[in-house]
C-alpha positions as CSV (number, residue, x, y, z in Angstrom):
1,X,0.0,0.0,0.0
2,X,1.4,3.4,-0.9
3,X,1.5,6.4,1.4
4,X,-1.2,8.2,-0.6
5,X,-3.6,5.2,-0.3
6,X,-3.2,4.9,3.5
7,X,-3.0,8.6,4.3
8,X,-5.7,9.9,2.1
9,X,-8.2,7.1,1.8
10,X,-11.7,8.0,2.8
11,X,-14.4,6.2,4.8
12,X,-16.9,4.5,2.5
13,X,-19.8,5.6,4.7
14,X,-19.1,9.3,5.4
15,X,-16.1,10.1,3.3
16,X,-14.0,11.4,6.2
17,X,-10.3,10.2,6.4
18,X,-9.9,6.6,7.5
19,X,-8.7,5.7,11.1
20,X,-6.2,2.9,11.2
21,X,-8.0,1.1,14.0
22,X,-11.3,1.0,12.1
23,X,-10.0,0.6,8.5
24,X,-11.5,1.2,6.0
25,X,-13.9,3.3,8.2
26,X,-13.2,6.5,10.1
27,X,-14.9,5.3,13.4
28,X,-16.7,2.5,15.2
29,X,-20.0,4.3,14.4
30,X,-19.4,4.2,10.6
31,X,-18.2,0.6,10.9
32,X,-21.5,-0.3,12.8
33,X,-23.7,1.6,10.3
34,X,-22.1,-0.4,7.5
35,X,-22.8,-3.7,9.2
36,X,-26.4,-2.7,9.9
37,X,-26.8,-1.9,6.2
38,X,-25.8,-5.5,5.4
39,X,-27.8,-7.1,8.1
40,X,-30.9,-5.0,7.2
41,X,-30.6,-5.7,3.5
42,X,-29.7,-2.1,2.7
43,X,-27.0,-3.5,0.5
44,X,-27.8,-6.2,-2.1
45,X,-25.9,-8.2,-4.5
46,X,-27.5,-7.9,-8.0
47,X,-29.1,-11.0,-9.4
48,X,-32.4,-12.8,-9.8
49,X,-34.5,-13.4,-6.7
50,X,-34.4,-16.9,-5.3
51,X,-37.3,-18.6,-3.5
52,X,-36.8,-20.5,-0.2
53,X,-37.7,-23.7,-2.1
54,X,-35.0,-23.1,-4.7
55,X,-32.4,-22.6,-1.8
56,X,-33.5,-25.8,-0.1
57,X,-33.2,-27.8,-3.4
58,X,-29.8,-26.3,-4.0
59,X,-28.5,-27.3,-0.6
60,X,-30.1,-30.7,-0.7
61,X,-28.4,-31.4,-4.1
62,X,-25.0,-30.4,-2.8
63,X,-25.2,-31.9,0.7
64,X,-23.4,-35.2,-0.1
65,X,-20.4,-33.9,-2.0
66,X,-17.7,-34.8,0.5
67,X,-15.1,-33.0,-1.6
68,X,-15.9,-35.0,-4.8
69,X,-15.5,-33.2,-8.1
C-alpha cells in the first residue's frame, strides 16, 4: 500500500479520512452503520430473486459432495 492510499483514503460511509484502527472506516460508528446496512438488507448483490424452495433444493443437491469433483 502506498502512502497516498493509506494517508488519504476515505471512509466508504461518510467520506472522512480513515482511522487505522477502524480501517476502512473512520470510526466505530461508521463501521457499525455499514454492518447494519448489510444485516438490514440495505446492500444487495444484484441477481435474480431466489425462492426459499430453490435454496432448499440447491443445498439438498450439494449436501453429499464430501469434496468430490
